[in-house]
N, C-alpha and C positions, 0 to 999 in steps of 0.2 A: 102325525103333525097336522095334516089337513083337517082332522076333526078337533084339533086343539085339546086333546085329552092327555092326561098324565101317562107316561109310559117308561119302561125300563129296557135297556139294551146292553149287550156285552161287547167289550172292545179290549184291545191291549194298547199300551202306550210305549212299546219298545222303540218307536220312532216318534219324534216330536211332532211330525206332520200329522199323526193320527189325532192330535188335538184339534185339527180342523173340524172334526165332527162336533166337538163341544162348542166351538165358536159358531158353527152353523145353527145349532139349536138355540143358542143365545140370540143370534141375529133374528131368529124367528119368534123371539119373545119368551122363550122358555128359561126358567131357572134350572141350572144344571148342577146336580149333586153327584159327585164321583165317589163310589165306594171301592177303594182299592184293596185287594186281598193279595198278600204275598207270603212266601215262605222265608225262613231265616237266611237261607243261602241257596246258591245255584246247585250245590250238591244235594240238598233236600229235593229240589225239583227233579234232578236226574233220577233219584230213587223212586219218585212218584211215577216217572215215565217208565222205568223198568218194571214197575208193578202194575202196569196197565193204563198209564196215562196217554196223552197224545203222542203219536209216533213221530217224534222230531229228534234230530241228532243232538249229541252233547254240545257241539259247537253252537247250534241254534239256541239251546237252553242258556248257555253262557251269555250270548249276545243279547237275548231278549231280557234276561234277568237284569243285566247291567243297564241296558237301554231303558227299561221301564222305570227303574229306580232313578235314573238320571232325569228322565222326563218329569216324574212326579216332583223331584227335588227342585228342578229349575223352573217349572211352570205351574207350581201349586196355586198361583194367583189367578190362573185362567178360569177354572170352574168357580161357581158361586160357593160351593161347599165341597170339601174333601174329607173323607173319613178313612183312616188307615186301620186295617185289620191284619192279624197274623194267623195263618192257618197251619203253622208248623206242627202243633200238637194234635194228634188224632182225637184225643179225648175232648178237645174243644171244638171239633169240627162243626157241631150243631149248636154251639153256644158261644159264638164269637162276640167279643165285646170291643167297642171302639178303643183304640190305643191312643190315637191322636185325631183331633177334629179341627179342621181349619175352615173358617168362614171369611169370605171377602179378604183372603190373604193373611188373616190373623188367627193365631192359635186360640181356641176357645175351650179346649178340653184336652187333657193328657192323663194317661194312666200313671200310677206311681212307679211302675217298672216297665221299661221299654226294651224290646229286642234291638240289637245294634242298628239294623236298617232303618227302624223308625227313629231312633235316637239321632242318627246322622241327618235325617230330614229335619227333625226338630231343631237341631243345632244350627243348621243352615238358615232356617227361618228366623231364629233369634238373631243371627248375625245381620240379616237383612233388616230386621226391625231396629237394631242398634244404629245401622247406617241411616235409616229413615229418621230416627229420633235426633240425629245430629244435623238435621236439615238447616238449622240456624247457622251452623258453621259452614255448611255448603253454600248457603246463600251469601255469606260474607267472603267466600273464596273468590279468587280472580277468575275471569273467563278462561284463562289458560288452564287452571286447575280443574274447573268444571268440565271443560272439553276433554281433558285427559281421562277423568273418571267416567264420563258418559261414553267416550270412545271405547274404553276397556270393556264396559258392560255390553255395549252393542256388538263389538267384535266377537266377544265370547259367545253371545247368543246366536250370531250368524254362523260361527264355526260349528256349533252344535247341531245344525240342521242336517249336515251330511251332503248338502247340495254343492256342487262345484262352483256355481255362480255366487253362492253366499260365501263360500270359502275365499274366493277371489276378492269379493267386496270387503271381507273382514281383513284380509292381508293388506289391501290398499289403505283401509282406514287406520290400521296399526302403523303403517308407514307415515301417514299424515300426522298421527299422534306423536311419532318420534320427532318429526320436524317441529311441531308446535311446542314440544317440551324444550327445544333449543331456542326457538325464535319467537314464540308467542304470536305467531302469524299464520293465517290460512289465506293463501292467495293462489292466483293462476289456476292450473289444472286441479289443485287440491280442493278447491271449492266444489267442483263437479264430483270429485271422489267422495267427499263427505256426503253430498246429496244422494249419490248412488247407494252408499251404505244405508242411509236413512230410508230410502225407498225400499230397499231389500228388507230392512227390518220391519217395515210396515206390513209385510206379508208373513211375518213369523209370529205365531201365537206366543204370547208372553212378552213380546217386544212391541207389537203393534199397539199404537196409542199410549205407550208407556212414557213416564216422565223422563227416562234416560234418552229416548229418541228425540223428544221435544228439546231437552237440554243440549243434545248434540247439535241440533240446528241453531238454537239460540246462541250458544257460546261460539259456534263457528262463525256466525254472522258478526258477532262482536269482535272477532279476531281478524276479519277480512281487511280492516284498516291497519296499515303499518303503524308501528309504535310511535314514530315521530309525528304522525298525522293525527293521532288521537287527541281528544280534548284534554288540555292540561299538560300535554307533553312538553311544550316549550317552556311553560311556567316552571316546571319541575327542574329544568336545567338552564338557567338564564345564560345568555351568550357571554356576558361579561365575566362569568365565573370560570368558564372553560374556553378561553379564546382559541380559535383555530380548530376546535374539535367538532364543531357543528357539521361541517361538510363530511368528515369521516363517519359520523353517525348516520348521516343521510345515505351515503354510499353503501355502508354496511347493510342498512335496512333494505335498500333497493336490491342488493345482490341476493337477499334471501327470497325475493319474489320468484326466483328461478326454481325453488324447491317444489 
């Protein structure tokens, strides 16, 4: 890196935190291309170990197989380019061909036939693309709806890191989201809880700098003002149409500030 030359290195992604290596290279100005090679199942991996592979336990094989696939699926947008290869067939060991290629978070190439583990990743990416394509609908959604969607995404990402502090931040954010779903209001200590989750997300590859974290902050800010104090609230329910109910609405809104 000091010489600014192109280089290759080997790593595994059974923990999402291992992606910190990728972001470190990117921060140093490198374009990072990940070539991910996997077998079709953990059972295949165990057979390779039995025939002379790395000396690790069956439990470690299971954990790493599941962990790596989860990391690639959930954080495929972090590297500049990702190429997926399957090394299950011994006859193809020296002639591997790209099964799925992802650049800047978009699928740019896929093989006609995909093993299940690759198909699962492809289907996940397509779902994300569909959600992004419905951006116009999201833009028209209420701050309450946008907050709920962003909170769900951020909480899931924090829970996946395996860190106790992130798990706590995720749980608190989910609790706030539950309150917002009922009240359309973020107030009191919940303002700090949302920011705590956003700050934690800023340290997680795949969440840091994402649109979801930005939306979490933006929609939360929009919900800090109680409903009856928001622009247009009084005009929407004129006093003369509902005599005697104005005070009840105000008291109800104020009581929600305790959540």
